[in-house]
Legacy VTK file of the C-alpha trace (Angstrom):
# vtk DataFile Version 3.0
C-alpha trace
ASCII
DATASET POLYDATA
POINTS 331 float
-12.391 7.069 13.816
-12.958 9.526 16.639
-12.104 12.432 14.336
-14.481 11.114 11.676
-17.251 10.709 14.244
-16.526 14.190 15.611
-17.317 15.796 12.235
-20.365 13.627 11.579
-18.870 11.213 9.044
-21.113 8.259 8.266
-19.742 5.066 9.867
-20.475 3.268 6.606
-17.636 5.255 5.004
-15.087 3.888 7.490
-12.815 0.855 7.270
-10.626 0.284 10.306
-6.994 -0.741 9.752
-4.083 -1.456 12.110
-1.948 -4.464 12.952
-2.515 -3.839 16.677
-6.172 -3.035 17.315
-6.899 -2.988 21.047
-10.052 -4.397 22.621
-11.324 -0.902 23.404
-10.726 0.254 19.827
-12.528 -2.778 18.425
-15.477 -2.270 20.784
-15.700 1.417 19.857
-15.727 0.570 16.154
-18.414 -2.082 16.641
-20.575 0.373 18.583
-20.095 3.025 15.900
-21.191 0.561 13.216
-18.281 0.933 10.783
-18.393 -0.607 7.320
-15.692 -3.194 8.102
-12.407 -4.040 9.785
-9.281 -4.780 7.765
-7.957 -7.834 9.615
-4.196 -8.399 9.697
-3.822 -11.744 11.502
-5.628 -14.868 12.670
-5.400 -13.895 16.375
-6.994 -10.533 15.536
-9.788 -12.251 13.603
-10.555 -14.436 16.613
-10.501 -11.433 18.942
-12.955 -9.452 16.814
-15.225 -12.514 16.645
-15.206 -12.793 20.457
-15.890 -9.082 20.984
-18.636 -9.117 18.372
-20.265 -11.997 20.248
-20.080 -9.967 23.462
-21.785 -7.082 21.680
-24.373 -9.422 20.164
-23.635 -8.074 16.717
-22.478 -9.450 13.374
-19.423 -7.556 12.155
-18.049 -7.154 8.621
-14.376 -7.841 7.989
-11.938 -7.892 5.082
-8.791 -9.988 5.250
-5.515 -8.263 4.421
-3.499 -10.224 1.910
0.261 -9.726 1.964
1.086 -10.199 -1.734
4.880 -10.351 -1.192
5.506 -7.558 -3.711
8.604 -5.342 -3.790
7.165 -1.833 -4.305
10.427 0.030 -5.071
10.124 2.511 -2.230
11.889 3.171 1.090
12.127 0.107 3.334
10.248 1.853 6.150
7.182 2.417 3.949
7.244 -0.982 2.256
4.215 -2.914 3.506
3.597 -5.677 0.954
6.682 -7.871 1.447
6.431 -11.099 3.432
9.134 -9.862 5.839
6.913 -7.020 7.053
4.366 -7.116 9.870
1.401 -6.499 7.571
-1.288 -8.897 6.421
-1.362 -12.659 5.887
-0.012 -14.951 3.184
-2.101 -16.320 0.313
-2.674 -19.781 1.827
-3.682 -18.440 5.251
-6.197 -15.978 3.795
-7.700 -18.642 1.538
-7.974 -21.121 4.415
-9.768 -18.586 6.616
-12.323 -17.872 3.883
-12.928 -21.578 3.291
-13.493 -22.104 7.020
-15.483 -18.914 7.596
-18.246 -20.803 9.438
-15.884 -20.985 12.439
-16.453 -17.262 12.994
-20.147 -17.108 13.797
-20.194 -13.388 14.532
-18.295 -12.251 11.445
-19.158 -11.666 7.806
-16.013 -12.089 5.696
-16.894 -9.816 2.808
-13.659 -8.433 1.369
-9.954 -8.564 0.596
-7.519 -5.771 1.418
-4.042 -5.162 -0.027
-1.564 -2.321 0.486
1.929 -2.732 -0.913
3.647 0.470 0.193
3.725 4.237 0.126
5.066 6.862 -2.295
4.873 4.525 -5.282
5.576 6.333 -8.548
4.930 3.366 -10.875
1.825 1.262 -11.442
3.696 -2.043 -11.829
3.678 -2.991 -8.087
-0.060 -2.275 -7.920
-0.691 -4.402 -11.008
1.243 -7.364 -9.624
-0.488 -7.127 -6.237
-3.950 -6.828 -7.776
-3.248 -9.844 -9.991
-2.415 -11.898 -6.907
-5.595 -10.693 -5.229
-7.709 -11.475 -8.298
-6.202 -14.960 -8.464
-7.377 -15.515 -4.888
-10.793 -14.035 -5.709
-11.186 -16.467 -8.634
-10.248 -19.449 -6.451
-12.693 -18.371 -3.776
-15.354 -17.966 -6.445
-14.997 -21.645 -7.323
-15.926 -22.355 -3.697
-18.854 -19.901 -3.808
-17.346 -17.566 -1.225
-19.505 -14.395 -1.353
-17.189 -11.363 -1.573
-18.373 -7.754 -1.890
-15.288 -5.525 -1.632
-11.728 -5.261 -2.870
-9.649 -2.617 -1.090
-6.452 -1.886 -3.049
-5.063 0.446 -0.382
-3.169 3.607 -1.193
0.418 4.572 -1.848
0.133 6.661 -5.017
3.255 8.831 -5.126
3.541 12.594 -5.508
6.240 14.987 -6.709
8.722 15.986 -4.001
11.640 16.760 -6.314
12.229 15.241 -9.745
9.907 12.270 -9.476
7.597 11.561 -12.385
4.743 9.769 -10.647
1.823 8.323 -12.520
-1.244 10.477 -12.873
-4.598 9.253 -11.594
-5.648 8.712 -15.218
-2.546 6.633 -16.050
-3.013 4.579 -12.885
-6.652 3.957 -13.780
-5.766 2.779 -17.281
-3.430 0.150 -15.829
-5.574 -1.217 -13.017
-9.184 -0.719 -14.181
-9.306 -3.777 -16.477
-8.101 -5.986 -13.620
-10.548 -4.499 -11.149
-13.564 -4.682 -13.457
-12.975 -8.394 -13.881
-13.514 -8.963 -10.142
-16.984 -7.355 -10.196
-16.384 -6.258 -6.598
-16.927 -2.829 -5.114
-13.660 -0.897 -4.991
-12.122 0.916 -2.007
-8.996 3.129 -2.281
-6.931 5.003 0.311
-5.089 7.788 -1.606
-4.221 10.054 1.338
-0.829 11.479 0.342
-1.974 11.814 -3.276
-4.757 14.150 -2.149
-3.082 16.243 0.545
0.707 15.915 0.217
1.371 18.877 -2.026
-1.423 20.965 -0.529
0.735 21.861 2.477
4.036 23.622 3.169
6.087 24.136 6.318
7.164 27.743 6.833
10.362 28.313 8.842
12.301 31.415 9.828
16.049 31.659 9.208
17.705 32.230 12.590
21.398 32.083 11.657
23.644 31.625 8.635
26.582 29.630 9.937
29.713 29.270 7.817
32.342 26.683 8.721
35.503 25.550 6.981
33.553 22.562 5.674
30.199 24.016 4.608
27.399 26.497 5.244
24.440 25.803 7.522
21.135 27.650 7.312
19.733 27.306 10.819
15.938 27.653 10.919
13.369 27.545 13.710
11.741 24.310 12.450
13.277 20.875 12.728
12.747 17.142 12.875
10.035 17.545 15.516
7.998 19.466 12.920
8.841 17.432 9.787
10.543 14.121 10.488
10.523 12.671 6.964
14.026 13.904 5.970
15.547 12.398 9.139
13.447 9.227 9.164
13.345 8.329 5.465
16.155 10.502 4.051
13.272 12.061 2.125
13.807 15.021 -0.186
11.606 18.096 0.229
12.064 21.074 -2.046
13.007 24.232 -0.079
12.675 27.754 -1.474
12.636 31.294 -0.095
9.089 32.078 0.998
9.266 35.445 -0.780
11.184 35.904 -4.022
12.527 39.433 -4.076
14.580 41.194 -6.781
17.414 41.465 -4.249
17.513 37.716 -3.583
17.917 37.003 -7.291
21.143 39.013 -7.379
22.637 37.560 -4.201
25.324 34.936 -4.351
23.825 31.621 -3.282
25.922 28.954 -1.646
25.375 25.237 -1.234
24.049 24.777 2.299
22.421 22.359 4.706
19.078 23.558 6.073
19.075 22.444 9.693
16.930 22.835 12.789
17.684 23.773 16.405
17.390 20.266 17.910
20.483 18.633 19.407
20.634 15.756 16.905
22.863 15.452 13.853
19.813 14.012 12.117
17.925 17.255 12.635
17.857 18.612 9.088
15.223 19.550 6.522
17.491 19.490 3.492
21.126 18.922 2.603
23.310 20.479 -0.092
20.761 23.055 -1.233
21.636 26.195 -3.168
19.661 28.912 -1.415
19.913 32.687 -1.288
18.411 33.747 2.055
19.352 36.015 4.921
18.812 35.866 8.660
15.257 36.903 9.515
13.820 35.767 6.184
11.571 32.733 5.712
11.782 29.512 3.744
9.011 27.206 2.533
9.482 23.455 2.787
7.235 21.878 0.164
5.266 18.628 0.232
4.510 18.856 3.952
0.765 18.268 3.699
1.093 14.507 4.300
3.163 13.067 7.151
4.069 16.587 8.259
2.051 17.798 11.209
0.541 14.334 11.705
4.020 12.961 12.558
5.189 15.999 14.509
6.116 15.707 18.182
7.157 17.580 21.298
10.690 16.179 21.170
13.217 18.398 22.967
10.198 20.046 24.667
9.281 21.903 21.500
5.686 23.123 21.192
4.051 22.084 17.939
3.386 24.623 15.204
0.219 26.455 14.285
-1.729 25.382 11.197
-3.114 27.923 8.753
-5.570 27.258 5.932
-5.229 29.339 2.779
-8.282 29.204 0.504
-7.936 31.580 -2.441
-7.734 34.991 -0.721
-8.994 33.690 2.609
-6.527 32.885 5.406
-7.688 31.169 8.588
-5.942 29.832 11.663
-7.248 26.273 12.022
-5.006 25.033 14.842
-3.484 27.197 17.534
0.255 27.152 18.146
1.132 25.211 21.268
2.713 27.009 24.206
5.016 25.768 26.965
2.076 25.321 29.316
0.670 22.717 26.899
3.806 20.626 27.409
3.055 20.086 31.110
-0.733 20.333 31.126
-1.238 16.555 31.486
1.475 16.031 34.094
0.188 15.468 37.648
3.412 14.922 39.635
LINES 1 332
331 0 1 2 3 4 5 6 7 8 9 10 11 12 13 14 15 16 17 18 19 20 21 22 23 24 25 26 27 28 29 30 31 32 33 34 35 36 37 38 39 40 41 42 43 44 45 46 47 48 49 50 51 52 53 54 55 56 57 58 59 60 61 62 63 64 65 66 67 68 69 70 71 72 73 74 75 76 77 78 79 80 81 82 83 84 85 86 87 88 89 90 91 92 93 94 95 96 97 98 99 100 101 102 103 104 105 106 107 108 109 110 111 112 113 114 115 116 117 118 119 120 121 122 123 124 125 126 127 128 129 130 131 132 133 134 135 136 137 138 139 140 141 142 143 144 145 146 147 148 149 150 151 152 153 154 155 156 157 158 159 160 161 162 163 164 165 166 167 168 169 170 171 172 173 174 175 176 177 178 179 180 181 182 183 184 185 186 187 188 189 190 191 192 193 194 195 196 197 198 199 200 201 202 203 204 205 206 207 208 209 210 211 212 213 214 215 216 217 218 219 220 221 222 223 224 225 226 227 228 229 230 231 232 233 234 235 236 237 238 239 240 241 242 243 244 245 246 247 248 249 250 251 252 253 254 255 256 257 258 259 260 261 262 263 264 265 266 267 268 269 270 271 272 273 274 275 276 277 278 279 280 281 282 283 284 285 286 287 288 289 290 291 292 293 294 295 296 297 298 299 300 301 302 303 304 305 306 307 308 309 310 311 312 313 314 315 316 317 318 319 320 321 322 323 324 325 326 327 328 329 330
C-alpha cells in the first residue's frame, strides 16, 4: 500500500489482503481510503470494526471464503484447502453476512476467494467460483447487498514444459459463471503479468567436477532466487550469450549451484549446459517471486535491477553494498 501511495495510485484501486493485519496497517489503510479489506477471520473483522469506529469512518470489507478446493499445485502455495490458514468456511461467512448489523462501522460488500498459485488448469477456479456463486445465491434470498466478487489470482505461467491456460481459455471457462453473479469482478494476476518478464543473470565462477557429478558454481544463489530451494521449482537456465563456440562444446549434465553454505543452495539440478568460467547464465521466469523474495542471508548484498525496454536499458535499483548490511545497526 505504501508503494502504491508513493507512486500516486488511487486508493480506490486497492484491496488489502493478509491473514495478519496489524492495528497500524489497518489504521493506515483506513486513512488512505482504500476500496476494501479482504477479511480472513472473525477476530480480524471485529478488530477492523473497532478501529473504524475509532476513526469515525465506515469501512468496506469483503469476506474471504475458503472453498476447500485442491488446486493441484505445491503445498506451500495451496491456499484454498480447509487445512490452510486462509479464509473462513462457508457457514461462517454466511453467518457473518446474515448478522452484518453487528458491525456498525463496516459495509460488507464482497466475497473473496483465492485457491492457490501457479495453477495451470481452470478446473480449480471453476469449482471455487461455483462454491462462491452458491453462497451469493443464498445471500441473495436474504437480500444481502453484494457489489464485488474477487476471484484472486494464481494463473500459471511456463517455467519448463507446462501448458498453462491462456487468458482467453480461462475467460471462456469462468465468464459464464461470473456473469450470472452480476457482481463487479476483481482479479489478482500478478505472476501471470510479470513472471516471464524477468530473468536472473549470474556469472559462472567455477566448473567443479567430482567423481559423482559436475557443479556449475555461479555468483547467485538461494538468497537471490529462493523458489528452487523452497518449492523445488524448475527454472529454465541457458547461457546468456549463445556463441558458435558454445554450440560445438561438449555439454555435461550439471547442477547449477550458488556460493551459500547450504546444500539447498541451487538454481537448477541435472541440467545439460555448455558454459565456461567467466561466462554468464540466464535463469528464466524470475520476474515474480524473484527479487521480492530475495534476502541478505549469509550477509549477501541484494542484486541490482535493470529494466530493458526495446533498445533502452536503465538501472532501476542500485546493487546493495556491504555498508547497506549494517546501516540500520546501532550497537
